[in-house]
Residue frames as qw, qx, qy, qz and C-alpha x, y, z in Angstrom:
[[0.830, 0.182, -0.522, -0.069, 72.33, 194.86, 105.27],
 [0.268, 0.270, -0.740, 0.554, 74.35, 194.94, 108.43],
 [0.452, -0.165, 0.406, -0.777, 71.24, 195.55, 110.51],
 [0.867, 0.069, -0.202, -0.450, 69.49, 192.67, 108.84],
 [0.668, 0.252, -0.667, 0.214, 72.44, 190.37, 109.49],
 [0.011, -0.268, 0.658, -0.704, 72.51, 191.41, 113.18],
 [0.703, -0.099, 0.121, -0.693, 68.77, 190.65, 113.42],
 [0.881, 0.144, -0.401, -0.206, 69.22, 187.24, 112.02],
 [0.462, 0.266, -0.718, 0.449, 72.17, 186.48, 114.38],
 [0.330, -0.249, 0.459, -0.786, 70.05, 187.71, 117.31],
 [0.858, -0.021, -0.006, -0.513, 67.48, 185.07, 116.46],
 [0.785, 0.280, -0.552, 0.031, 70.07, 182.27, 115.70],
 [0.160, 0.407, -0.706, 0.557, 71.91, 182.43, 119.04],
 [0.551, -0.170, 0.505, -0.642, 68.92, 181.82, 121.35],
 [0.895, 0.186, -0.159, -0.373, 67.75, 179.06, 119.00],
 [0.610, 0.387, -0.660, 0.205, 71.08, 177.33, 119.25],
 [0.118, -0.315, 0.711, -0.617, 70.98, 177.50, 122.99],
 [0.755, -0.011, 0.208, -0.622, 67.47, 176.02, 122.97],
 [0.830, 0.315, -0.424, -0.181, 68.63, 173.19, 120.84],
 [0.349, 0.375, -0.761, 0.399, 71.42, 172.33, 123.18],
 [0.424, -0.198, 0.557, -0.687, 68.97, 172.26, 126.10],
 [0.870, 0.142, -0.007, -0.473, 66.54, 169.90, 124.24],
 [0.741, 0.356, -0.568, 0.044, 69.34, 167.55, 123.08],
 [0.085, 0.348, -0.766, 0.534, 70.93, 167.41, 126.61],
 [0.613, -0.116, 0.424, -0.656, 67.49, 166.69, 128.11],
 [0.890, 0.222, -0.203, -0.342, 66.78, 163.88, 125.59],
 [0.559, 0.390, -0.693, 0.237, 70.16, 162.30, 126.18],
 [0.102, -0.274, 0.739, -0.608, 69.71, 162.33, 129.94],
 [0.728, -0.015, 0.265, -0.633, 66.16, 160.94, 129.77],
 [0.735, 0.285, -0.583, -0.197, 67.44, 157.93, 127.75],
 [0.893, -0.433, 0.083, -0.093, 67.72, 154.77, 129.89],
 [0.899, 0.025, -0.025, 0.437, 71.12, 153.54, 131.01],
 [0.128, -0.950, 0.220, 0.182, 74.41, 155.38, 131.24],
 [0.502, 0.690, -0.519, -0.049, 77.86, 155.11, 129.62],
 [0.010, 0.448, -0.864, 0.229, 79.11, 152.56, 132.25],
 [0.813, 0.011, 0.382, -0.440, 76.14, 150.17, 132.13],
 [0.153, -0.243, 0.909, 0.303, 77.01, 146.74, 130.76],
 [0.189, 0.446, 0.871, 0.087, 73.34, 146.28, 129.94],
 [0.062, -0.168, -0.270, -0.946, 71.21, 148.63, 127.90],
 [0.453, -0.495, -0.634, -0.384, 67.94, 147.30, 129.55],
 [0.598, -0.759, -0.248, -0.064, 68.71, 147.90, 133.20],
 [0.204, 0.741, -0.432, 0.471, 71.29, 150.04, 134.90],
 [0.646, -0.557, 0.370, -0.368, 70.70, 148.33, 138.27],
 [0.990, 0.017, 0.126, 0.065, 71.70, 144.92, 136.90],
 [0.643, 0.603, -0.208, 0.425, 74.78, 146.48, 135.34],
 [0.202, -0.753, 0.385, -0.494, 75.70, 148.06, 138.63],
 [0.889, -0.340, 0.237, -0.194, 75.35, 144.74, 140.39],
 [0.930, 0.255, -0.036, 0.262, 78.17, 143.36, 138.19],
 [0.417, 0.567, -0.260, 0.661, 80.52, 146.06, 139.29],
 [0.434, -0.308, -0.528, 0.662, 81.76, 147.07, 142.67],
 [0.043, -0.912, -0.406, -0.028, 79.55, 149.94, 143.92],
 [0.386, -0.743, 0.109, 0.535, 82.63, 151.98, 144.85],
 [0.413, -0.103, 0.564, 0.708, 84.19, 151.62, 141.40],
 [0.171, 0.645, 0.655, 0.354, 80.88, 152.46, 139.70],
 [0.185, -0.931, -0.268, 0.162, 80.42, 155.62, 141.81],
 [0.449, -0.539, 0.287, 0.653, 84.06, 156.58, 141.22],
 [0.347, 0.242, 0.625, 0.656, 83.55, 156.42, 137.45],
 [0.017, 0.823, 0.524, 0.219, 80.43, 158.59, 137.71],
 [0.325, -0.871, -0.080, 0.359, 82.21, 161.12, 139.90],
 [0.525, -0.246, 0.404, 0.707, 85.28, 161.23, 137.58],
 [0.195, 0.307, 0.579, 0.730, 83.12, 162.32, 134.67],
 [0.154, 0.043, 0.207, -0.965, 80.79, 164.49, 136.72],
 [0.435, -0.241, -0.681, -0.537, 77.75, 162.23, 136.09],
 [0.346, -0.407, -0.768, 0.352, 76.90, 162.15, 139.81],
 [0.016, 0.188, 0.183, -0.965, 75.89, 165.82, 139.71],
 [0.446, 0.595, 0.516, -0.426, 72.33, 167.07, 139.02],
 [0.598, 0.480, 0.520, 0.376, 71.51, 167.43, 135.30],
 [0.168, 0.973, 0.112, 0.109, 71.53, 171.21, 135.36],
 [0.416, -0.772, 0.401, 0.266, 75.02, 171.28, 136.87],
 [0.666, -0.012, 0.622, 0.411, 76.23, 168.89, 134.13],
 [0.462, 0.745, 0.403, 0.265, 74.63, 171.02, 131.49],
 [0.048, -0.994, 0.074, 0.062, 76.17, 174.19, 132.77],
 [0.566, -0.517, 0.527, 0.367, 79.60, 172.58, 132.95],
 [0.638, 0.243, 0.603, 0.413, 79.24, 171.34, 129.40],
 [0.290, 0.901, 0.297, 0.126, 77.95, 174.66, 128.17],
 [0.250, -0.905, 0.267, 0.218, 80.91, 176.56, 129.70],
 [0.586, -0.289, 0.624, 0.430, 83.32, 174.09, 128.08],
 [0.540, 0.559, 0.562, 0.284, 81.52, 174.37, 124.69],
 [0.088, 0.988, 0.114, -0.058, 81.87, 178.15, 124.89],
 [0.302, -0.752, 0.502, 0.301, 85.63, 177.78, 125.26],
 [0.589, 0.546, -0.520, -0.290, 85.77, 175.17, 122.44],
 [0.061, 0.280, -0.943, 0.169, 86.25, 172.22, 124.70],
 [0.751, -0.140, -0.249, -0.595, 83.65, 169.47, 124.57],
 [0.752, -0.411, 0.443, -0.262, 85.20, 167.10, 127.02],
 [0.019, -0.378, 0.905, 0.193, 86.70, 163.59, 126.54],
 [0.755, 0.028, -0.450, -0.475, 84.91, 160.76, 124.76],
 [0.750, -0.371, 0.446, -0.318, 84.02, 157.90, 127.02],
 [0.956, 0.184, 0.229, 0.005, 84.71, 155.23, 124.42],
 [0.662, 0.670, -0.142, 0.305, 87.55, 156.84, 122.49],
 [0.707, -0.550, -0.112, 0.429, 89.43, 157.98, 125.65],
 [0.417, 0.013, 0.173, 0.892, 90.54, 161.24, 124.00],
 [0.135, 0.405, 0.160, -0.890, 89.25, 164.79, 123.51],
 [0.572, 0.583, 0.547, -0.180, 86.13, 165.06, 121.34],
 [0.319, 0.865, -0.178, -0.344, 87.83, 167.56, 119.03],
 [0.113, -0.501, 0.816, 0.265, 90.64, 165.09, 118.41],
 [0.509, 0.229, 0.829, -0.035, 88.02, 162.44, 117.60],
 [0.489, 0.783, 0.274, -0.271, 86.36, 164.81, 115.07],
 [0.384, 0.884, -0.232, -0.128, 89.46, 166.17, 113.37],
 [0.321, -0.596, 0.725, 0.125, 92.24, 163.73, 114.16],
 [0.528, 0.333, -0.703, -0.341, 93.24, 160.80, 112.04],
 [0.910, -0.234, -0.069, -0.334, 92.11, 157.30, 112.75],
 [0.366, -0.630, 0.685, -0.012, 95.68, 156.00, 113.09],
 [0.924, 0.240, 0.268, -0.132, 95.13, 153.45, 110.44],
 [0.681, -0.155, 0.464, 0.545, 97.90, 152.05, 108.18],
 [0.424, 0.688, 0.424, 0.410, 96.48, 154.11, 105.38],
 [0.067, -0.991, -0.009, -0.118, 97.41, 157.27, 107.30],
 [0.557, -0.710, 0.386, 0.193, 100.87, 156.05, 108.30],
 [0.724, -0.130, 0.554, 0.391, 102.27, 154.16, 105.40],
 [0.571, 0.773, 0.262, 0.088, 101.90, 156.49, 102.53],
 [0.649, 0.296, 0.010, 0.701, 104.59, 158.33, 100.69],
 [0.343, -0.576, -0.326, 0.667, 105.88, 161.52, 102.39],
 [0.216, 0.339, 0.354, 0.845, 104.90, 163.86, 99.55],
 [0.117, 0.121, 0.327, -0.930, 103.06, 167.07, 100.55],
 [0.546, -0.034, -0.357, -0.757, 100.07, 166.32, 98.31],
 [0.594, -0.149, -0.790, -0.038, 99.76, 162.85, 99.86],
 [0.246, -0.149, -0.634, 0.718, 99.96, 164.28, 103.38],
 [0.289, 0.056, 0.087, -0.952, 97.33, 166.87, 102.67],
 [0.621, -0.074, -0.533, -0.570, 94.89, 164.42, 101.05],
 [0.563, -0.155, -0.795, 0.165, 95.31, 161.85, 103.75],
 [0.100, -0.137, -0.533, 0.829, 94.99, 164.39, 106.57],
 [0.422, 0.018, -0.067, -0.904, 91.76, 165.76, 104.98],
 [0.690, -0.044, -0.562, -0.454, 90.20, 162.32, 104.39],
 [0.581, -0.041, -0.773, 0.252, 91.31, 160.38, 107.42],
 [0.086, 0.019, 0.551, -0.830, 89.24, 162.33, 109.97],
 [0.191, 0.500, 0.819, -0.209, 85.57, 161.94, 110.86],
 [0.226, 0.757, 0.161, -0.592, 84.71, 165.45, 109.65],
 [0.097, 0.529, -0.577, -0.615, 86.72, 165.08, 106.46],
 [0.117, 0.107, 0.964, 0.215, 85.21, 161.75, 105.59],
 [0.217, 0.638, 0.669, -0.315, 81.69, 163.09, 106.03],
 [0.179, 0.770, -0.064, -0.609, 82.35, 166.30, 104.16],
 [0.055, -0.328, 0.779, 0.532, 83.99, 164.37, 101.29],
 [0.170, 0.304, 0.931, 0.107, 80.97, 162.15, 100.93],
 [0.194, 0.747, 0.539, -0.337, 78.44, 164.91, 101.15],
 [0.064, 0.665, -0.295, -0.683, 80.32, 167.33, 98.83],
 [0.083, -0.073, 0.885, 0.451, 80.37, 164.49, 96.26],
 [0.155, 0.561, 0.808, -0.084, 76.61, 164.03, 96.75],
 [0.116, 0.785, 0.193, -0.577, 76.07, 167.82, 96.33],
 [0.050, -0.452, 0.588, 0.669, 78.14, 167.80, 93.16],
 [0.116, 0.222, 0.925, 0.286, 75.95, 165.02, 91.71],
 [0.126, 0.695, 0.620, -0.343, 72.80, 166.94, 92.66],
 [0.100, 0.757, -0.051, -0.644, 73.80, 170.23, 91.08],
 [0.046, -0.369, 0.706, 0.603, 75.29, 168.72, 87.91],
 [0.021, 0.239, 0.930, 0.279, 72.30, 166.50, 87.24],
 [0.080, 0.631, 0.680, -0.364, 69.28, 168.27, 88.71],
 [0.096, 0.684, 0.013, -0.723, 69.61, 171.77, 87.20],
 [0.082, 0.279, -0.676, -0.677, 70.33, 170.71, 83.57],
 [0.000, 0.280, 0.952, 0.122, 67.54, 168.13, 83.73],
 [0.060, 0.658, 0.560, -0.499, 65.16, 170.63, 85.14],
 [0.104, 0.559, -0.233, -0.789, 66.05, 173.29, 82.45],
 [0.069, 0.084, -0.839, -0.534, 65.65, 170.78, 79.66],
 [0.010, 0.463, 0.883, -0.071, 62.32, 169.58, 80.95],
 [0.083, 0.678, 0.334, -0.649, 61.08, 173.22, 81.32],
 [0.120, 0.456, -0.438, -0.765, 62.20, 174.27, 77.85],
 [0.336, 0.011, -0.831, -0.443, 60.67, 171.09, 76.23],
 [0.423, 0.019, 0.606, -0.674, 57.48, 171.13, 78.39],
 [0.797, 0.267, 0.227, -0.491, 55.11, 168.31, 77.53],
 [0.542, 0.542, -0.607, -0.210, 57.73, 166.46, 75.54],
 [0.897, -0.052, -0.438, -0.003, 58.84, 162.84, 75.99],
 [0.502, 0.214, -0.543, 0.638, 61.78, 163.71, 78.21],
 [0.293, -0.357, 0.255, -0.850, 59.60, 165.98, 80.36],
 [0.837, -0.239, -0.087, -0.485, 57.01, 163.22, 80.96],
 [0.870, 0.035, -0.460, 0.172, 59.51, 160.37, 81.40],
 [0.304, 0.327, -0.503, 0.740, 61.67, 162.43, 83.79],
 [0.469, -0.403, 0.168, -0.768, 58.59, 163.32, 85.82],
 [0.925, -0.215, -0.186, -0.253, 57.57, 159.72, 86.39],
 [0.776, 0.157, -0.459, 0.404, 61.14, 158.64, 87.08],
 [0.178, 0.366, -0.437, 0.802, 61.98, 161.44, 89.52],
 [0.622, -0.391, 0.086, -0.673, 58.75, 161.07, 91.43],
 [0.942, -0.081, -0.326, -0.022, 59.43, 157.39, 91.71],
 [0.611, 0.242, -0.470, 0.589, 62.98, 158.04, 92.98],
 [0.170, -0.480, 0.281, -0.813, 61.76, 160.60, 95.48],
 [0.790, -0.348, -0.045, -0.503, 59.45, 158.03, 96.99],
 [0.889, 0.051, -0.428, 0.156, 62.03, 155.31, 97.55],
 [0.561, -0.812, 0.161, 0.005, 63.70, 155.16, 101.00],
 [0.308, 0.770, -0.558, 0.032, 67.50, 155.42, 100.74],
 [0.445, -0.434, 0.769, -0.150, 68.29, 152.52, 103.03],
 [0.828, 0.280, 0.468, -0.126, 66.29, 150.16, 100.71],
 [0.616, 0.776, -0.133, -0.022, 68.02, 151.56, 97.66],
 [0.111, -0.756, 0.641, -0.076, 71.37, 151.14, 99.40],
 [0.668, -0.158, 0.724, -0.068, 70.73, 147.43, 99.84],
 [0.781, 0.566, 0.255, -0.068, 69.71, 147.14, 96.17],
 [0.334, 0.863, -0.379, 0.013, 72.85, 148.96, 94.98],
 [0.354, -0.580, 0.729, -0.082, 75.02, 146.77, 97.18],
 [0.785, 0.120, 0.602, -0.088, 73.42, 143.61, 95.73],
 [0.685, 0.715, 0.138, -0.020, 73.71, 144.82, 92.15],
 [0.372, 0.855, -0.324, 0.159, 77.07, 146.55, 91.96],
 [0.254, -0.665, 0.657, -0.246, 78.87, 144.89, 94.87],
 [0.684, -0.122, 0.697, -0.180, 77.59, 141.30, 94.89],
 [0.793, 0.473, 0.375, -0.087, 76.38, 140.58, 91.39],
 [0.581, 0.791, -0.077, 0.174, 78.52, 142.75, 89.08],
 [0.760, -0.448, 0.030, 0.470, 81.42, 143.23, 91.63],
 [0.491, 0.605, 0.123, 0.614, 82.42, 146.52, 89.99],
 [0.082, -0.731, 0.176, -0.654, 82.30, 148.78, 93.11],
 [0.282, 0.019, -0.785, 0.551, 83.35, 148.38, 96.75],
 [0.457, -0.586, -0.524, -0.417, 80.47, 148.21, 99.18],
 [0.601, -0.767, -0.197, 0.104, 81.96, 149.12, 102.60],
 [0.619, -0.449, 0.056, 0.642, 84.68, 151.30, 104.08],
 [0.185, 0.938, -0.056, -0.287, 86.57, 154.21, 102.56],
 [0.127, 0.722, -0.650, -0.199, 89.83, 152.58, 101.46],
 [0.931, 0.155, -0.310, -0.111, 90.91, 149.31, 99.95],
 [0.842, -0.447, 0.158, 0.257, 93.49, 146.94, 101.56],
 [0.704, -0.001, 0.226, 0.673, 96.95, 148.22, 100.89],
 [0.199, 0.916, 0.228, 0.262, 95.83, 151.87, 100.34],
 [0.522, -0.795, 0.087, 0.297, 98.71, 152.88, 102.60],
 [0.578, -0.258, 0.476, 0.611, 101.19, 152.30, 99.87],
 [0.412, 0.710, 0.479, 0.311, 99.28, 154.30, 97.18],
 [0.306, 0.085, 0.045, 0.947, 100.33, 157.66, 95.93],
 [0.184, 0.294, 0.327, -0.879, 98.20, 160.78, 96.35],
 [0.490, 0.174, -0.360, -0.774, 96.19, 160.38, 93.13],
 [0.480, -0.056, -0.860, -0.164, 95.60, 156.65, 93.54],
 [0.121, -0.211, -0.759, 0.604, 94.62, 157.25, 97.20],
 [0.321, 0.266, 0.149, -0.897, 92.09, 159.85, 96.21],
 [0.523, 0.126, -0.597, -0.595, 90.71, 157.72, 93.35],
 [0.340, -0.122, -0.921, 0.146, 90.31, 154.79, 95.76],
 [0.065, 0.295, 0.591, -0.748, 88.34, 156.94, 98.10],
 [0.438, 0.268, -0.205, -0.833, 86.16, 158.18, 95.19],
 [0.484, 0.017, -0.811, -0.328, 85.46, 154.62, 94.11],
 [0.223, -0.235, -0.869, 0.375, 84.33, 153.71, 97.61],
 [0.141, 0.330, 0.341, -0.869, 82.20, 156.87, 97.81],
 [0.230, -0.044, -0.598, -0.767, 80.15, 156.27, 94.63],
 [0.364, -0.400, -0.820, -0.187, 77.41, 154.09, 96.10],
 [0.256, -0.569, -0.575, 0.529, 76.83, 155.95, 99.35],
 [0.014, -0.298, 0.069, 0.952, 76.94, 159.28, 97.50],
 [0.262, -0.173, -0.666, -0.676, 74.31, 158.12, 95.04],
 [0.350, -0.505, -0.783, 0.095, 72.12, 156.98, 97.92],
 [0.182, -0.512, -0.335, 0.770, 72.44, 160.40, 99.53],
 [0.001, -0.260, 0.260, 0.930, 71.88, 162.34, 96.34],
 [0.009, -0.278, -0.801, -0.530, 69.03, 160.72, 94.41],
 [0.094, -0.705, -0.675, 0.198, 66.17, 161.98, 96.65],
 [0.092, -0.721, -0.079, 0.682, 67.35, 165.59, 96.65],
 [0.131, -0.134, 0.626, 0.757, 68.24, 165.29, 92.96],
 [0.021, 0.486, 0.824, 0.292, 64.68, 164.36, 92.17],
 [0.118, -0.814, -0.458, 0.337, 63.25, 167.19, 94.22],
 [0.184, -0.614, 0.183, 0.746, 65.69, 169.80, 92.87],
 [0.182, 0.057, 0.717, 0.671, 65.14, 168.79, 89.26],
 [0.026, -0.648, -0.730, -0.216, 61.37, 169.25, 89.55],
 [0.194, -0.826, -0.265, 0.458, 61.71, 172.43, 91.48],
 [0.225, -0.390, 0.386, 0.805, 64.10, 173.91, 88.92],
 [0.111, 0.338, 0.771, 0.528, 61.63, 172.92, 86.17],
 [0.095, -0.786, -0.610, 0.013, 58.71, 174.60, 87.94],
 [0.274, -0.719, -0.066, 0.635, 60.72, 177.74, 88.87],
 [0.194, -0.202, 0.519, 0.808, 61.91, 178.22, 85.24],
 [0.051, 0.492, 0.764, 0.414, 58.45, 177.65, 83.80],
 [0.154, -0.828, -0.439, 0.313, 57.03, 180.30, 86.14],
 [0.235, -0.593, 0.201, 0.743, 59.76, 182.83, 84.96],
 [0.260, 0.047, 0.689, 0.675, 59.33, 182.02, 81.23],
 [0.074, 0.700, 0.683, 0.196, 55.76, 183.48, 81.27],
 [0.196, -0.734, -0.207, 0.617, 56.84, 186.88, 82.43],
 [0.389, 0.898, 0.156, -0.130, 56.71, 189.91, 80.23],
 [0.078, -0.836, 0.467, 0.278, 60.42, 190.57, 80.11],
 [0.539, -0.114, 0.792, 0.264, 60.97, 187.09, 78.65],
 [0.542, 0.661, 0.513, 0.082, 58.47, 187.90, 75.81],
 [0.091, 0.961, -0.133, -0.227, 60.26, 191.23, 75.37],
 [0.380, -0.548, 0.671, 0.324, 63.64, 189.46, 75.10],
 [0.571, 0.215, 0.757, 0.235, 62.24, 187.08, 72.45],
 [0.404, 0.848, 0.336, -0.061, 60.65, 189.95, 70.55],
 [0.060, -0.874, 0.360, 0.320, 64.10, 191.66, 70.32],
 [0.803, 0.493, -0.324, -0.080, 65.26, 188.54, 68.38],
 [0.246, -0.642, 0.706, -0.170, 67.54, 187.12, 70.97],
 [0.519, 0.151, -0.825, -0.166, 68.40, 183.43, 70.58],
 [0.768, -0.467, -0.275, -0.341, 66.33, 181.12, 72.69],
 [0.763, -0.062, -0.450, 0.461, 69.48, 179.85, 74.46],
 [0.214, 0.223, -0.271, 0.912, 70.29, 183.41, 75.69],
 [0.463, -0.453, -0.152, -0.747, 66.72, 184.00, 76.67],
 [0.857, -0.354, -0.367, -0.068, 66.56, 180.92, 78.81],
 [0.749, -0.096, -0.340, 0.560, 70.07, 181.12, 80.38],
 [0.277, 0.213, -0.149, 0.925, 70.60, 184.88, 80.70],
 [0.320, -0.313, -0.006, -0.894, 67.15, 186.20, 81.44],
 [0.784, -0.322, -0.334, -0.412, 65.12, 183.16, 82.63],
 [0.805, -0.108, -0.512, 0.278, 67.55, 181.06, 84.59],
 [0.264, 0.240, -0.413, 0.838, 69.15, 183.99, 86.53],
 [0.430, -0.316, 0.133, -0.835, 65.77, 184.99, 87.90],
 [0.868, -0.207, -0.353, -0.283, 64.52, 181.40, 88.46],
 [0.643, 0.135, -0.603, 0.453, 67.65, 180.73, 90.57],
 [0.162, -0.516, 0.324, -0.776, 66.58, 183.12, 93.33],
 [0.818, -0.370, 0.041, -0.437, 64.38, 180.52, 95.09],
 [0.888, 0.121, -0.390, 0.209, 67.26, 178.11, 94.96],
 [0.128, 0.588, -0.491, 0.630, 69.23, 180.23, 97.40],
 [0.641, -0.417, 0.353, -0.539, 67.07, 178.98, 100.27],
 [0.988, 0.061, -0.078, -0.119, 67.16, 175.34, 99.10],
 [0.693, 0.449, -0.410, 0.387, 70.93, 175.32, 98.68],
 [0.103, -0.632, 0.477, -0.603, 71.46, 176.86, 102.06],
 [0.727, -0.303, 0.437, -0.435, 69.73, 173.86, 103.74],
 [0.870, 0.330, -0.321, -0.175, 70.92, 171.16, 101.34],
 [0.438, 0.446, -0.703, 0.339, 74.32, 170.41, 102.85],
 [0.326, -0.272, 0.661, -0.619, 72.97, 170.18, 106.49],
 [0.862, 0.089, 0.102, -0.489, 70.20, 167.89, 105.18],
 [0.778, 0.389, -0.493, -0.016, 72.74, 165.68, 103.49],
 [0.150, 0.430, -0.745, 0.488, 74.88, 165.51, 106.59],
 [0.578, -0.163, 0.488, -0.633, 71.83, 164.53, 108.65],
 [0.909, 0.225, -0.060, -0.347, 70.85, 161.88, 106.13],
 [0.539, 0.516, -0.662, 0.071, 74.32, 160.39, 106.13],
 [0.467, -0.422, 0.649, -0.427, 73.81, 158.89, 109.57],
 [0.885, 0.108, 0.379, -0.247, 71.97, 155.88, 108.08],
 [0.781, 0.595, -0.190, -0.008, 73.96, 155.65, 104.86],
 [0.148, 0.677, -0.673, 0.258, 77.37, 155.78, 106.57],
 [0.594, -0.300, 0.671, -0.327, 76.27, 153.00, 108.94],
 [0.911, 0.316, 0.198, -0.178, 75.07, 150.80, 106.05],
 [0.731, 0.621, -0.218, 0.180, 78.30, 151.30, 104.04],
 [0.796, -0.428, -0.100, 0.416, 80.60, 151.32, 107.07],
 [0.369, 0.720, -0.027, 0.587, 81.83, 154.83, 106.01],
 [0.607, -0.283, -0.446, 0.594, 84.14, 156.13, 108.73],
 [0.073, 0.475, 0.054, 0.875, 82.55, 159.55, 109.19],
 [0.212, -0.195, 0.427, -0.857, 80.44, 161.45, 111.68],
 [0.723, -0.128, -0.222, -0.641, 77.27, 159.50, 110.92],
 [0.797, -0.046, -0.601, 0.039, 78.57, 156.13, 111.82],
 [0.317, 0.137, -0.608, 0.715, 80.28, 157.60, 114.89],
 [0.395, -0.242, 0.169, -0.870, 77.03, 159.19, 115.98],
 [0.841, -0.143, -0.376, -0.362, 75.17, 155.86, 115.87],
 [0.689, 0.050, -0.621, 0.370, 77.94, 154.23, 117.85],
 [0.062, 0.236, -0.439, 0.865, 77.90, 157.05, 120.41],
 [0.636, -0.261, -0.016, -0.726, 74.13, 156.61, 120.97],
 [0.870, -0.112, -0.473, -0.083, 74.49, 152.86, 121.48],
 [0.664, -0.013, -0.521, 0.537, 77.29, 153.43, 124.06],
 [0.327, -0.884, -0.331, 0.044, 75.79, 156.48, 125.71],
 [0.590, -0.027, -0.012, 0.807, 78.86, 158.51, 124.91],
 [0.012, -0.876, -0.408, 0.255, 77.37, 161.83, 126.06],
 [0.170, -0.681, 0.223, 0.677, 80.23, 164.20, 124.98],
 [0.210, -0.041, 0.737, 0.641, 80.23, 162.79, 121.45],
 [0.097, 0.622, 0.766, 0.132, 76.41, 162.90, 121.13],
 [0.085, -0.878, -0.263, 0.391, 76.20, 166.45, 122.44],
 [0.225, -0.543, 0.383, 0.713, 79.11, 167.72, 120.28],
 [0.174, 0.122, 0.781, 0.587, 77.79, 166.19, 117.09],
 [0.044, 0.737, 0.672, -0.049, 74.29, 167.44, 117.81],
 [0.145, -0.807, -0.039, 0.571, 75.69, 170.89, 118.33],
 [0.239, -0.278, 0.593, 0.717, 77.67, 170.64, 115.09],
 [0.161, 0.437, 0.805, 0.368, 74.54, 169.64, 113.20],
 [0.024, -0.855, -0.472, 0.212, 72.56, 172.56, 114.72],
 [0.209, -0.664, 0.194, 0.691, 75.30, 174.98, 113.85],
 [0.231, -0.021, 0.716, 0.659, 75.37, 173.76, 110.27],
 [0.085, 0.644, 0.735, 0.196, 71.57, 174.09, 109.89],
 [0.120, -0.878, -0.255, 0.386, 71.52, 177.56, 111.47],
 [0.271, -0.491, 0.414, 0.717, 74.55, 178.65, 109.33],
 [0.218, 0.232, 0.778, 0.541, 72.85, 177.36, 106.24],
 [0.027, 0.794, 0.608, -0.016, 69.67, 179.18, 107.11],
 [0.222, -0.796, -0.029, 0.562, 71.59, 182.36, 107.83],
 [0.281, -0.264, 0.573, 0.723, 73.51, 182.14, 104.59],
 [0.163, 0.473, 0.787, 0.361, 70.26, 181.54, 102.70],
 [0.061, -0.878, -0.422, 0.217, 68.60, 184.55, 104.34],
 [0.231, -0.685, 0.215, 0.656, 71.54, 186.81, 103.61],
 [0.273, -0.039, 0.711, 0.647, 71.80, 185.59, 100.08],
 [0.117, 0.649, 0.723, 0.207, 68.14, 186.12, 99.48],
 [0.125, -0.882, -0.219, 0.398, 68.34, 189.59, 100.99],
 [0.298, -0.470, 0.441, 0.704, 71.28, 190.39, 98.72],
 [0.213, 0.176, 0.777, 0.566, 69.38, 189.20, 95.67],
 [0.149, -0.686, -0.596, -0.391, 66.04, 190.80, 96.58],
 [0.139, 0.234, -0.320, 0.907, 66.20, 194.23, 98.28],
 [0.569, -0.470, -0.224, -0.636, 62.57, 193.90, 99.41],
 [0.795, -0.314, -0.493, 0.161, 63.68, 191.43, 102.00],
 [0.450, 0.042, -0.338, 0.826, 66.04, 193.90, 103.52],
 [0.202, -0.320, -0.005, -0.926, 63.39, 196.59, 103.70],
 [0.718, -0.425, -0.421, -0.356, 60.91, 194.14, 105.24]]
């Protein structure tokens, strides 16, 4: 197992390095620069600024150097855990990711330990995005697997047919369009759920439980938009995997021994059908984080996704590169975890 892990790490590290090269090249090839007042033409932007001031800004941030020198400097800093300072936030990138936003919600709360921990976890870009995506992952697991099991056990029944039509329909709907419909229905027409932000006005005076419940209420609509596509796919996948297992000889043997159908399905069928899920679950969270870029922007959710869009518009190179690196690390870590989990569950993978 150790040799297999080392082989996977040996593949992951060059892949990560190649990803950083590609992202850096794409960022540098984009028109404009962080100090352009116009996104259409850098020369017109420079004309509005004194040439000396413009060149001084480029020199201060090292943007007057060749691209390979800039990349080497960034790579050395990233290896030390330093990603530079954000051009727009005027503070280190790590502080932007993990520091609080400095809002009244983070300053005016009660001084209890629980409240401090909850606020510190939620009031950062990384914390806000993880909170939203973990809630989406919870919805996917709690809904998709039971629905898939029920549809597989009652194959050809009314629930199986209805869920197939509904889930395939959900999978085909774009999440940004569904987000607009949910906003119109639950936020504008029914007015039962908030449609933007992460906290209500006056959240700074709430206790720990009320503060967390307020964040959950704001997260319902964006979490549903993130979850429904993966939920539809996972439910149909779990149905197919379980149906494939239920035709094996050991399932017929278990039934011949007189075991209850519930034990046959859950103990013998589901445990073996879950092996293919290891790969899917390893990539599910990175996929959700990548999908949250659009959803966070639509719902004004103060996480990494909304910050990424803002960084692209403002050409904030340190933020773009750091968040792209974070996404690449999450994908590679998920892939590695899935490979190791699959190897642990199936010894044939280790021998191969």
